[in-house]
Structure formats: C-alpha cells, structure tokens
PDB file of N, CA, C and O in Angstrom:
ATOM      1  N   MET A   1      -5.643 -18.253  21.630  1.00  0.00           N
ATOM      2  CA  MET A   1      -5.595 -17.867  20.286  1.00  0.00           C
ATOM      3  C   MET A   1      -4.188 -17.331  19.919  1.00  0.00           C
ATOM      4  O   MET A   1      -3.589 -16.497  20.598  1.00  0.00           O
ATOM      5  N   THR A   2      -3.724 -17.884  18.795  1.00  0.00           N
ATOM      6  CA  THR A   2      -2.408 -17.470  18.389  1.00  0.00           C
ATOM      7  C   THR A   2      -2.397 -16.171  17.532  1.00  0.00           C
ATOM      8  O   THR A   2      -3.464 -15.713  17.124  1.00  0.00           O
ATOM      9  N   GLU A   3      -1.266 -15.600  17.266  1.00  0.00           N
ATOM     10  CA  GLU A   3      -1.216 -14.411  16.432  1.00  0.00           C
ATOM     11  C   GLU A   3      -1.766 -14.706  15.000  1.00  0.00           C
ATOM     12  O   GLU A   3      -2.505 -13.888  14.452  1.00  0.00           O
ATOM     13  N   ASP A   4      -1.392 -15.922  14.370  1.00  0.00           N
ATOM     14  CA  ASP A   4      -1.817 -16.219  13.134  1.00  0.00           C
ATOM     15  C   ASP A   4      -3.302 -16.421  13.061  1.00  0.00           C
ATOM     16  O   ASP A   4      -3.911 -16.042  12.060  1.00  0.00           O
ATOM     17  N   GLN A   5      -3.964 -17.039  14.140  1.00  0.00           N
ATOM     18  CA  GLN A   5      -5.415 -17.145  14.187  1.00  0.00           C
ATOM     19  C   GLN A   5      -6.107 -15.714  14.141  1.00  0.00           C
ATOM     20  O   GLN A   5      -7.058 -15.412  13.420  1.00  0.00           O
ATOM     21  N   LEU A   6      -5.464 -14.907  15.031  1.00  0.00           N
ATOM     22  CA  LEU A   6      -6.165 -13.537  15.050  1.00  0.00           C
ATOM     23  C   LEU A   6      -6.048 -12.807  13.682  1.00  0.00           C
ATOM     24  O   LEU A   6      -6.956 -12.108  13.232  1.00  0.00           O
ATOM     25  N   GLU A   7      -4.771 -13.036  13.008  1.00  0.00           N
ATOM     26  CA  GLU A   7      -4.545 -12.368  11.765  1.00  0.00           C
ATOM     27  C   GLU A   7      -5.556 -12.898  10.748  1.00  0.00           C
ATOM     28  O   GLU A   7      -6.179 -12.115  10.031  1.00  0.00           O
ATOM     29  N   GLN A   8      -5.722 -14.188  10.681  1.00  0.00           N
ATOM     30  CA  GLN A   8      -6.780 -14.936   9.798  1.00  0.00           C
ATOM     31  C   GLN A   8      -8.115 -14.335  10.052  1.00  0.00           C
ATOM     32  O   GLN A   8      -8.790 -13.909   9.115  1.00  0.00           O
ATOM     33  N   LEU A   9      -8.504 -14.286  11.231  1.00  0.00           N
ATOM     34  CA  LEU A   9      -9.817 -13.672  11.583  1.00  0.00           C
ATOM     35  C   LEU A   9     -10.079 -12.279  11.136  1.00  0.00           C
ATOM     36  O   LEU A   9     -11.125 -11.866  10.635  1.00  0.00           O
ATOM     37  N   SER A  10      -9.037 -11.635  11.373  1.00  0.00           N
ATOM     38  CA  SER A  10      -9.108 -10.108  10.974  1.00  0.00           C
ATOM     39  C   SER A  10      -9.126  -9.943   9.456  1.00  0.00           C
ATOM     40  O   SER A  10      -9.795  -9.056   8.925  1.00  0.00           O
ATOM     41  N   LEU A  11      -8.363 -10.831   8.747  1.00  0.00           N
ATOM     42  CA  LEU A  11      -8.460 -10.714   7.275  1.00  0.00           C
ATOM     43  C   LEU A  11      -9.814 -11.099   6.653  1.00  0.00           C
ATOM     44  O   LEU A  11     -10.297 -10.567   5.653  1.00  0.00           O
ATOM     45  N   ASP A  12     -10.363 -12.089   7.372  1.00  0.00           N
ATOM     46  CA  ASP A  12     -11.670 -12.618   6.867  1.00  0.00           C
ATOM     47  C   ASP A  12     -12.696 -11.505   7.120  1.00  0.00           C
ATOM     48  O   ASP A  12     -13.559 -11.304   6.265  1.00  0.00           O
ATOM     49  N   TRP A  13     -12.657 -10.778   8.227  1.00  0.00           N
ATOM     50  CA  TRP A  13     -13.555  -9.757   8.596  1.00  0.00           C
ATOM     51  C   TRP A  13     -13.427  -8.596   7.555  1.00  0.00           C
ATOM     52  O   TRP A  13     -14.413  -8.097   7.013  1.00  0.00           O
ATOM     53  N   PHE A  14     -12.104  -8.193   7.309  1.00  0.00           N
ATOM     54  CA  PHE A  14     -11.859  -7.031   6.257  1.00  0.00           C
ATOM     55  C   PHE A  14     -12.376  -7.415   4.947  1.00  0.00           C
ATOM     56  O   PHE A  14     -12.866  -6.533   4.242  1.00  0.00           O
ATOM     57  N   ARG A  15     -12.321  -8.777   4.481  1.00  0.00           N
ATOM     58  CA  ARG A  15     -12.816  -9.176   3.176  1.00  0.00           C
ATOM     59  C   ARG A  15     -14.211  -9.204   3.193  1.00  0.00           C
ATOM     60  O   ARG A  15     -14.821  -8.864   2.180  1.00  0.00           O
ATOM     61  N   GLU A  16     -14.857  -9.594   4.288  1.00  0.00           N
ATOM     62  CA  GLU A  16     -16.380  -9.512   4.399  1.00  0.00           C
ATOM     63  C   GLU A  16     -16.794  -8.014   4.364  1.00  0.00           C
ATOM     64  O   GLU A  16     -17.868  -7.755   3.820  1.00  0.00           O
ATOM     65  N   THR A  17     -16.165  -7.152   4.809  1.00  0.00           N
ATOM     66  CA  THR A  17     -16.600  -5.760   4.887  1.00  0.00           C
ATOM     67  C   THR A  17     -16.171  -4.989   3.544  1.00  0.00           C
ATOM     68  O   THR A  17     -16.270  -3.763   3.483  1.00  0.00           O
ATOM     69  N   GLY A  18     -15.705  -5.735   2.502  1.00  0.00           N
ATOM     70  CA  GLY A  18     -15.293  -5.099   1.245  1.00  0.00           C
ATOM     71  C   GLY A  18     -13.941  -4.601   1.077  1.00  0.00           C
ATOM     72  O   GLY A  18     -13.682  -3.829   0.153  1.00  0.00           O
ATOM     73  N   TRP A  19     -13.020  -5.006   1.942  1.00  0.00           N
ATOM     74  CA  TRP A  19     -11.655  -4.698   1.720  1.00  0.00           C
ATOM     75  C   TRP A  19     -10.912  -5.689   0.906  1.00  0.00           C
ATOM     76  O   TRP A  19     -11.032  -6.893   1.132  1.00  0.00           O
ATOM     77  N   ASP A  20     -10.095  -5.197  -0.096  1.00  0.00           N
ATOM     78  CA  ASP A  20      -9.147  -6.134  -0.806  1.00  0.00           C
ATOM     79  C   ASP A  20      -8.050  -6.451  -0.088  1.00  0.00           C
ATOM     80  O   ASP A  20      -7.570  -5.614   0.675  1.00  0.00           O
ATOM     81  N   TYR A  21      -7.498  -7.699  -0.229  1.00  0.00           N
ATOM     82  CA  TYR A  21      -6.303  -8.117   0.498  1.00  0.00           C
ATOM     83  C   TYR A  21      -5.287  -8.555  -0.344  1.00  0.00           C
ATOM     84  O   TYR A  21      -5.595  -9.362  -1.222  1.00  0.00           O
ATOM     85  N   ALA A  22      -3.963  -8.124  -0.231  1.00  0.00           N
ATOM     86  CA  ALA A  22      -2.885  -8.537  -0.965  1.00  0.00           C
ATOM     87  C   ALA A  22      -1.852  -9.048  -0.019  1.00  0.00           C
ATOM     88  O   ALA A  22      -1.465  -8.310   0.886  1.00  0.00           O
ATOM     89  N   ASN A  23      -1.390 -10.211  -0.151  1.00  0.00           N
ATOM     90  CA  ASN A  23      -0.367 -10.760   0.682  1.00  0.00           C
ATOM     91  C   ASN A  23       0.985 -10.067   0.383  1.00  0.00           C
ATOM     92  O   ASN A  23       1.366  -9.903  -0.776  1.00  0.00           O
ATOM     93  N   GLY A  24       1.671  -9.681   1.418  1.00  0.00           N
ATOM     94  CA  GLY A  24       2.933  -8.812   1.237  1.00  0.00           C
ATOM     95  C   GLY A  24       4.028  -9.553   0.504  1.00  0.00           C
ATOM     96  O   GLY A  24       4.898  -8.946  -0.120  1.00  0.00           O
ATOM     97  N   VAL A  25       3.974 -10.928   0.588  1.00  0.00           N
ATOM     98  CA  VAL A  25       4.952 -11.627  -0.158  1.00  0.00           C
ATOM     99  C   VAL A  25       4.649 -11.497  -1.669  1.00  0.00           C
ATOM    100  O   VAL A  25       5.558 -11.256  -2.463  1.00  0.00           O
ATOM    101  N   ASP A  26       3.397 -11.655  -2.050  1.00  0.00           N
ATOM    102  CA  ASP A  26       2.994 -11.560  -3.391  1.00  0.00           C
ATOM    103  C   ASP A  26       3.351 -10.224  -4.055  1.00  0.00           C
ATOM    104  O   ASP A  26       3.739 -10.199  -5.224  1.00  0.00           O
ATOM    105  N   ILE A  27       3.218  -9.080  -3.293  1.00  0.00           N
ATOM    106  CA  ILE A  27       3.366  -7.825  -3.906  1.00  0.00           C
ATOM    107  C   ILE A  27       4.730  -7.188  -3.633  1.00  0.00           C
ATOM    108  O   ILE A  27       4.989  -6.041  -3.997  1.00  0.00           O
ATOM    109  N   SER A  28       5.560  -7.944  -3.002  1.00  0.00           N
ATOM    110  CA  SER A  28       6.960  -7.612  -2.861  1.00  0.00           C
ATOM    111  C   SER A  28       7.662  -7.439  -4.078  1.00  0.00           C
ATOM    112  O   SER A  28       7.222  -7.983  -5.091  1.00  0.00           O
ATOM    113  N   PRO A  29       8.815  -6.677  -4.123  1.00  0.00           N
ATOM    114  CA  PRO A  29       9.573  -6.542  -5.418  1.00  0.00           C
ATOM    115  C   PRO A  29       9.959  -7.889  -6.144  1.00  0.00           C
ATOM    116  O   PRO A  29      10.040  -7.953  -7.371  1.00  0.00           O
ATOM    117  N   ASP A  30      10.190  -8.954  -5.315  1.00  0.00           N
ATOM    118  CA  ASP A  30      10.458 -10.140  -6.002  1.00  0.00           C
ATOM    119  C   ASP A  30       9.384 -11.128  -5.871  1.00  0.00           C
ATOM    120  O   ASP A  30       9.620 -12.332  -5.968  1.00  0.00           O
ATOM    121  N   GLY A  31       8.122 -10.623  -5.637  1.00  0.00           N
ATOM    122  CA  GLY A  31       6.891 -11.464  -5.557  1.00  0.00           C
ATOM    123  C   GLY A  31       6.324 -11.889  -6.934  1.00  0.00           C
ATOM    124  O   GLY A  31       6.878 -11.592  -7.992  1.00  0.00           O
ATOM    125  N   ASP A  32       5.157 -12.618  -6.841  1.00  0.00           N
ATOM    126  CA  ASP A  32       4.557 -13.005  -8.066  1.00  0.00           C
ATOM    127  C   ASP A  32       3.811 -11.708  -8.750  1.00  0.00           C
ATOM    128  O   ASP A  32       3.624 -11.742  -9.966  1.00  0.00           O
ATOM    129  N   ASP A  33       3.416 -10.651  -8.047  1.00  0.00           N
ATOM    130  CA  ASP A  33       2.722  -9.562  -8.481  1.00  0.00           C
ATOM    131  C   ASP A  33       3.236  -8.377  -7.993  1.00  0.00           C
ATOM    132  O   ASP A  33       2.495  -7.638  -7.345  1.00  0.00           O
ATOM    133  N   PRO A  34       4.592  -8.024  -8.235  1.00  0.00           N
ATOM    134  CA  PRO A  34       5.243  -6.808  -7.441  1.00  0.00           C
ATOM    135  C   PRO A  34       4.480  -5.616  -7.698  1.00  0.00           C
ATOM    136  O   PRO A  34       4.016  -5.393  -8.816  1.00  0.00           O
ATOM    137  N   GLU A  35       4.301  -4.708  -6.557  1.00  0.00           N
ATOM    138  CA  GLU A  35       3.668  -3.383  -6.636  1.00  0.00           C
ATOM    139  C   GLU A  35       4.657  -2.330  -6.281  1.00  0.00           C
ATOM    140  O   GLU A  35       4.251  -1.176  -6.142  1.00  0.00           O
ATOM    141  N   ARG A  36       5.937  -2.620  -6.120  1.00  0.00           N
ATOM    142  CA  ARG A  36       6.892  -1.646  -5.837  1.00  0.00           C
ATOM    143  C   ARG A  36       8.259  -2.291  -6.320  1.00  0.00           C
ATOM    144  O   ARG A  36       8.424  -3.510  -6.358  1.00  0.00           O
ATOM    145  N   GLU A  37       9.127  -1.457  -6.649  1.00  0.00           N
ATOM    146  CA  GLU A  37      10.468  -1.743  -7.291  1.00  0.00           C
ATOM    147  C   GLU A  37      11.516  -2.090  -6.185  1.00  0.00           C
ATOM    148  O   GLU A  37      12.555  -2.696  -6.446  1.00  0.00           O
ATOM    149  N   ASP A  38      11.212  -1.712  -5.070  1.00  0.00           N
ATOM    150  CA  ASP A  38      12.300  -1.879  -3.970  1.00  0.00           C
ATOM    151  C   ASP A  38      11.583  -2.010  -2.682  1.00  0.00           C
ATOM    152  O   ASP A  38      10.472  -1.500  -2.543  1.00  0.00           O
ATOM    153  N   TYR A  39      12.183  -2.690  -1.701  1.00  0.00           N
ATOM    154  CA  TYR A  39      11.685  -2.820  -0.328  1.00  0.00           C
ATOM    155  C   TYR A  39      11.629  -1.493   0.437  1.00  0.00           C
ATOM    156  O   TYR A  39      10.907  -1.342   1.422  1.00  0.00           O
ATOM    157  N   ARG A  40      12.394  -0.577  -0.041  1.00  0.00           N
ATOM    158  CA  ARG A  40      12.390   0.744   0.712  1.00  0.00           C
ATOM    159  C   ARG A  40      11.265   1.674   0.308  1.00  0.00           C
ATOM    160  O   ARG A  40      11.070   2.718   0.930  1.00  0.00           O
ATOM    161  N   VAL A  41      10.500   1.296  -0.759  1.00  0.00           N
ATOM    162  CA  VAL A  41       9.459   1.977  -1.244  1.00  0.00           C
ATOM    163  C   VAL A  41       8.196   1.647  -0.435  1.00  0.00           C
ATOM    164  O   VAL A  41       7.625   0.578  -0.651  1.00  0.00           O
ATOM    165  N   VAL A  42       7.716   2.529   0.511  1.00  0.00           N
ATOM    166  CA  VAL A  42       6.552   2.205   1.421  1.00  0.00           C
ATOM    167  C   VAL A  42       5.221   2.713   0.920  1.00  0.00           C
ATOM    168  O   VAL A  42       4.186   2.325   1.462  1.00  0.00           O
ATOM    169  N   VAL A  43       5.203   3.484   0.005  1.00  0.00           N
ATOM    170  CA  VAL A  43       3.942   3.916  -0.644  1.00  0.00           C
ATOM    171  C   VAL A  43       3.641   3.218  -1.761  1.00  0.00           C
ATOM    172  O   VAL A  43       4.474   3.197  -2.668  1.00  0.00           O
ATOM    173  N   LEU A  44       2.467   2.558  -1.894  1.00  0.00           N
ATOM    174  CA  LEU A  44       2.130   1.816  -3.152  1.00  0.00           C
ATOM    175  C   LEU A  44       1.342   2.839  -3.991  1.00  0.00           C
ATOM    176  O   LEU A  44       0.132   3.021  -3.862  1.00  0.00           O
ATOM    177  N   LYS A  45       2.150   3.503  -4.878  1.00  0.00           N
ATOM    178  CA  LYS A  45       1.507   4.658  -5.574  1.00  0.00           C
ATOM    179  C   LYS A  45       0.355   4.399  -6.443  1.00  0.00           C
ATOM    180  O   LYS A  45      -0.562   5.215  -6.529  1.00  0.00           O
ATOM    181  N   ASP A  46       0.367   3.308  -7.082  1.00  0.00           N
ATOM    182  CA  ASP A  46      -0.889   2.891  -7.887  1.00  0.00           C
ATOM    183  C   ASP A  46      -2.121   2.719  -7.164  1.00  0.00           C
ATOM    184  O   ASP A  46      -3.200   3.116  -7.605  1.00  0.00           O
ATOM    185  N   ARG A  47      -1.961   2.061  -5.927  1.00  0.00           N
ATOM    186  CA  ARG A  47      -3.054   1.848  -4.982  1.00  0.00           C
ATOM    187  C   ARG A  47      -3.449   3.199  -4.446  1.00  0.00           C
ATOM    188  O   ARG A  47      -4.648   3.467  -4.369  1.00  0.00           O
ATOM    189  N   LEU A  48      -2.510   4.098  -4.060  1.00  0.00           N
ATOM    190  CA  LEU A  48      -2.892   5.335  -3.575  1.00  0.00           C
ATOM    191  C   LEU A  48      -3.736   6.109  -4.496  1.00  0.00           C
ATOM    192  O   LEU A  48      -4.790   6.642  -4.148  1.00  0.00           O
ATOM    193  N   ALA A  49      -3.192   6.159  -5.808  1.00  0.00           N
ATOM    194  CA  ALA A  49      -3.851   7.028  -6.872  1.00  0.00           C
ATOM    195  C   ALA A  49      -5.294   6.476  -7.079  1.00  0.00           C
ATOM    196  O   ALA A  49      -6.257   7.239  -7.160  1.00  0.00           O
ATOM    197  N   GLU A  50      -5.405   5.141  -7.161  1.00  0.00           N
ATOM    198  CA  GLU A  50      -6.782   4.564  -7.383  1.00  0.00           C
ATOM    199  C   GLU A  50      -7.752   4.968  -6.348  1.00  0.00           C
ATOM    200  O   GLU A  50      -8.884   5.381  -6.600  1.00  0.00           O
ATOM    201  N   ALA A  51      -7.161   4.802  -4.963  1.00  0.00           N
ATOM    202  CA  ALA A  51      -8.083   5.252  -3.850  1.00  0.00           C
ATOM    203  C   ALA A  51      -8.442   6.757  -3.838  1.00  0.00           C
ATOM    204  O   ALA A  51      -9.589   7.124  -3.586  1.00  0.00           O
ATOM    205  N   VAL A  52      -7.448   7.615  -4.113  1.00  0.00           N
ATOM    206  CA  VAL A  52      -7.726   9.017  -4.160  1.00  0.00           C
ATOM    207  C   VAL A  52      -8.853   9.279  -5.196  1.00  0.00           C
ATOM    208  O   VAL A  52      -9.787  10.024  -4.899  1.00  0.00           O
ATOM    209  N   ALA A  53      -8.774   8.659  -6.442  1.00  0.00           N
ATOM    210  CA  ALA A  53      -9.705   8.853  -7.502  1.00  0.00           C
ATOM    211  C   ALA A  53     -10.957   8.353  -7.129  1.00  0.00           C
ATOM    212  O   ALA A  53     -11.952   9.047  -7.341  1.00  0.00           O
ATOM    213  N   ARG A  54     -11.077   7.061  -6.513  1.00  0.00           N
ATOM    214  CA  ARG A  54     -12.371   6.512  -6.088  1.00  0.00           C
ATOM    215  C   ARG A  54     -13.105   7.304  -5.024  1.00  0.00           C
ATOM    216  O   ARG A  54     -14.322   7.484  -5.079  1.00  0.00           O
ATOM    217  N   LEU A  55     -12.296   7.794  -4.006  1.00  0.00           N
ATOM    218  CA  LEU A  55     -12.952   8.360  -2.878  1.00  0.00           C
ATOM    219  C   LEU A  55     -13.276   9.908  -3.193  1.00  0.00           C
ATOM    220  O   LEU A  55     -14.009  10.554  -2.444  1.00  0.00           O
ATOM    221  N   ASN A  56     -12.705  10.444  -4.309  1.00  0.00           N
ATOM    222  CA  ASN A  56     -12.837  11.872  -4.605  1.00  0.00           C
ATOM    223  C   ASN A  56     -13.283  11.969  -6.108  1.00  0.00           C
ATOM    224  O   ASN A  56     -12.520  12.553  -6.877  1.00  0.00           O
ATOM    225  N   PRO A  57     -14.478  11.433  -6.597  1.00  0.00           N
ATOM    226  CA  PRO A  57     -14.686  11.450  -7.997  1.00  0.00           C
ATOM    227  C   PRO A  57     -14.966  12.794  -8.471  1.00  0.00           C
ATOM    228  O   PRO A  57     -14.871  12.977  -9.684  1.00  0.00           O
ATOM    229  N   ASP A  58     -15.301  13.788  -7.705  1.00  0.00           N
ATOM    230  CA  ASP A  58     -15.520  15.132  -8.283  1.00  0.00           C
ATOM    231  C   ASP A  58     -14.371  15.962  -8.282  1.00  0.00           C
ATOM    232  O   ASP A  58     -14.485  17.121  -8.679  1.00  0.00           O
ATOM    233  N   LEU A  59     -13.236  15.510  -7.873  1.00  0.00           N
ATOM    234  CA  LEU A  59     -11.881  16.306  -7.964  1.00  0.00           C
ATOM    235  C   LEU A  59     -11.447  16.318  -9.340  1.00  0.00           C
ATOM    236  O   LEU A  59     -11.699  15.306  -9.995  1.00  0.00           O
ATOM    237  N   PRO A  60     -10.848  17.261  -9.896  1.00  0.00           N
ATOM    238  CA  PRO A  60     -10.131  17.167 -11.167  1.00  0.00           C
ATOM    239  C   PRO A  60      -9.025  16.147 -11.152  1.00  0.00           C
ATOM    240  O   PRO A  60      -8.542  15.773 -10.083  1.00  0.00           O
ATOM    241  N   GLN A  61      -8.630  15.706 -12.265  1.00  0.00           N
ATOM    242  CA  GLN A  61      -7.526  14.849 -12.253  1.00  0.00           C
ATOM    243  C   GLN A  61      -6.290  15.637 -11.779  1.00  0.00           C
ATOM    244  O   GLN A  61      -5.872  16.648 -12.343  1.00  0.00           O
ATOM    245  N   LEU A  62      -5.779  15.105 -10.749  1.00  0.00           N
ATOM    246  CA  LEU A  62      -4.587  15.882 -10.041  1.00  0.00           C
ATOM    247  C   LEU A  62      -3.162  15.340 -10.620  1.00  0.00           C
ATOM    248  O   LEU A  62      -2.120  15.969 -10.439  1.00  0.00           O
ATOM    249  N   PHE A  63      -3.214  14.290 -11.231  1.00  0.00           N
ATOM    250  CA  PHE A  63      -2.000  13.797 -11.703  1.00  0.00           C
ATOM    251  C   PHE A  63      -2.245  12.908 -12.828  1.00  0.00           C
ATOM    252  O   PHE A  63      -3.285  12.252 -12.887  1.00  0.00           O
ATOM    253  N   SER A  64      -1.287  12.848 -13.780  1.00  0.00           N
ATOM    254  CA  SER A  64      -1.490  11.970 -15.100  1.00  0.00           C
ATOM    255  C   SER A  64      -0.435  10.988 -15.039  1.00  0.00           C
ATOM    256  O   SER A  64       0.634  11.292 -15.569  1.00  0.00           O
ATOM    257  N   GLY A  65      -0.553   9.863 -14.483  1.00  0.00           N
ATOM    258  CA  GLY A  65       0.457   8.823 -14.509  1.00  0.00           C
ATOM    259  C   GLY A  65       1.356   8.778 -13.318  1.00  0.00           C
ATOM    260  O   GLY A  65       1.606   7.726 -12.731  1.00  0.00           O
ATOM    261  N   GLU A  66       1.849   9.973 -12.966  1.00  0.00           N
ATOM    262  CA  GLU A  66       2.820  10.030 -11.835  1.00  0.00           C
ATOM    263  C   GLU A  66       2.489  10.753 -10.662  1.00  0.00           C
ATOM    264  O   GLU A  66       2.433  11.982 -10.706  1.00  0.00           O
ATOM    265  N   LEU A  67       2.236  10.052  -9.493  1.00  0.00           N
ATOM    266  CA  LEU A  67       1.605  10.562  -8.276  1.00  0.00           C
ATOM    267  C   LEU A  67       2.746  11.240  -7.467  1.00  0.00           C
ATOM    268  O   LEU A  67       3.724  10.581  -7.113  1.00  0.00           O
ATOM    269  N   PRO A  68       2.615  12.590  -7.170  1.00  0.00           N
ATOM    270  CA  PRO A  68       3.645  13.139  -6.469  1.00  0.00           C
ATOM    271  C   PRO A  68       3.634  12.862  -4.984  1.00  0.00           C
ATOM    272  O   PRO A  68       2.952  13.502  -4.184  1.00  0.00           O
ATOM    273  N   VAL A  69       4.487  11.803  -4.656  1.00  0.00           N
ATOM    274  CA  VAL A  69       4.569  11.369  -3.176  1.00  0.00           C
ATOM    275  C   VAL A  69       5.982  11.810  -2.726  1.00  0.00           C
ATOM    276  O   VAL A  69       6.982  11.567  -3.401  1.00  0.00           O
ATOM    277  N   PRO A  70       6.010  12.503  -1.493  1.00  0.00           N
ATOM    278  CA  PRO A  70       7.322  12.801  -1.082  1.00  0.00           C
ATOM    279  C   PRO A  70       8.248  11.642  -0.793  1.00  0.00           C
ATOM    280  O   PRO A  70       7.786  10.601  -0.327  1.00  0.00           O
ATOM    281  N   ALA A  71       9.426  11.767  -1.028  1.00  0.00           N
ATOM    282  CA  ALA A  71      10.450  10.719  -0.662  1.00  0.00           C
ATOM    283  C   ALA A  71      10.305  10.303   0.749  1.00  0.00           C
ATOM    284  O   ALA A  71      10.179  11.117   1.663  1.00  0.00           O
ATOM    285  N   ALA A  72      10.329   8.860   0.932  1.00  0.00           N
ATOM    286  CA  ALA A  72      10.320   8.445   2.409  1.00  0.00           C
ATOM    287  C   ALA A  72      11.645   8.278   2.772  1.00  0.00           C
ATOM    288  O   ALA A  72      12.554   7.954   2.008  1.00  0.00           O
ATOM    289  N   PRO A  73      11.753   8.557   4.225  1.00  0.00           N
ATOM    290  CA  PRO A  73      13.168   8.456   4.746  1.00  0.00           C
ATOM    291  C   PRO A  73      13.627   6.981   4.636  1.00  0.00           C
ATOM    292  O   PRO A  73      12.812   6.058   4.632  1.00  0.00           O
ATOM    293  N   THR A  74      14.955   6.797   4.546  1.00  0.00           N
ATOM    294  CA  THR A  74      15.512   5.531   4.489  1.00  0.00           C
ATOM    295  C   THR A  74      16.231   5.250   5.868  1.00  0.00           C
ATOM    296  O   THR A  74      16.448   6.154   6.675  1.00  0.00           O
ATOM    297  N   ALA A  75      16.558   4.029   6.066  1.00  0.00           N
ATOM    298  CA  ALA A  75      17.221   3.602   7.287  1.00  0.00           C
ATOM    299  C   ALA A  75      18.500   4.207   7.510  1.00  0.00           C
ATOM    300  O   ALA A  75      18.993   4.218   8.639  1.00  0.00           O
ATOM    301  N   THR A  76      19.149   4.776   6.390  1.00  0.00           N
ATOM    302  CA  THR A  76      20.455   5.395   6.589  1.00  0.00           C
ATOM    303  C   THR A  76      20.415   6.851   6.951  1.00  0.00           C
ATOM    304  O   THR A  76      21.460   7.455   7.188  1.00  0.00           O
ATOM    305  N   GLU A  77      19.202   7.451   7.003  1.00  0.00           N
ATOM    306  CA  GLU A  77      19.107   8.757   7.293  1.00  0.00           C
ATOM    307  C   GLU A  77      19.316   9.074   8.803  1.00  0.00           C
ATOM    308  O   GLU A  77      18.890   8.260   9.622  1.00  0.00           O
ATOM    309  N   GLU A  78      19.914  10.151   9.203  1.00  0.00           N
ATOM    310  CA  GLU A  78      19.997  10.426  10.603  1.00  0.00           C
ATOM    311  C   GLU A  78      18.712  10.763  11.143  1.00  0.00           C
ATOM    312  O   GLU A  78      17.925  11.450  10.492  1.00  0.00           O
ATOM    313  N   PRO A  79      18.436  10.315  12.326  1.00  0.00           N
ATOM    314  CA  PRO A  79      17.135  10.802  12.993  1.00  0.00           C
ATOM    315  C   PRO A  79      17.147  12.141  13.484  1.00  0.00           C
ATOM    316  O   PRO A  79      18.183  12.643  13.918  1.00  0.00           O
ATOM    317  N   LEU A  80      15.935  12.821  13.437  1.00  0.00           N
ATOM    318  CA  LEU A  80      16.002  14.291  13.847  1.00  0.00           C
ATOM    319  C   LEU A  80      16.283  14.215  15.409  1.00  0.00           C
ATOM    320  O   LEU A  80      15.984  13.291  16.166  1.00  0.00           O
ATOM    321  N   ALA A  81      16.947  15.441  15.719  1.00  0.00           N
ATOM    322  CA  ALA A  81      17.391  15.523  17.203  1.00  0.00           C
ATOM    323  C   ALA A  81      16.131  16.133  17.970  1.00  0.00           C
ATOM    324  O   ALA A  81      16.179  16.320  19.186  1.00  0.00           O
TER     325      ALA A  81
END
C-alpha cells in the first residue's frame, strides 16, 4: 500500500463518519477558496470559531467576529533553550 492509497482510505473513512474534508491546496492563501491570508497562519480562525460554537451551544457568545488566538511562532523566532 502506498502513502497516497492510505491517505485516500483515511479520507474516505473520515467522510463516512461525518468529517468535512478540505484540500490544503484549495484553502491555501493562493487557492480557489482561501481560508487564511498567509502560509504562516496555522489556525483557521473561522473553522475554530464554528467548531467552538457547535460543540458548546450553551456557552455565551465569547467573541463577536474576531477570535482571540495567540500569535503562532514563526520560523524566524529563536527556539527556547
């Protein structure tokens, strides 16, 4: 079995169990349906906000439009010692 075959089987299983799948190329900054403005952005804020609201319907609305996500480290930052 190749890596691609395993990936396709896994994606099929995830879809069958109710997961949504988005191809990374499509949601990349220069893709057909971008979900982030830059490759350095690793948190898809809209997806995260939707998941938090869906999984926690009884919580009060914690954010209005802007999700407070800590800044992700970049490749130029020095590693911790």
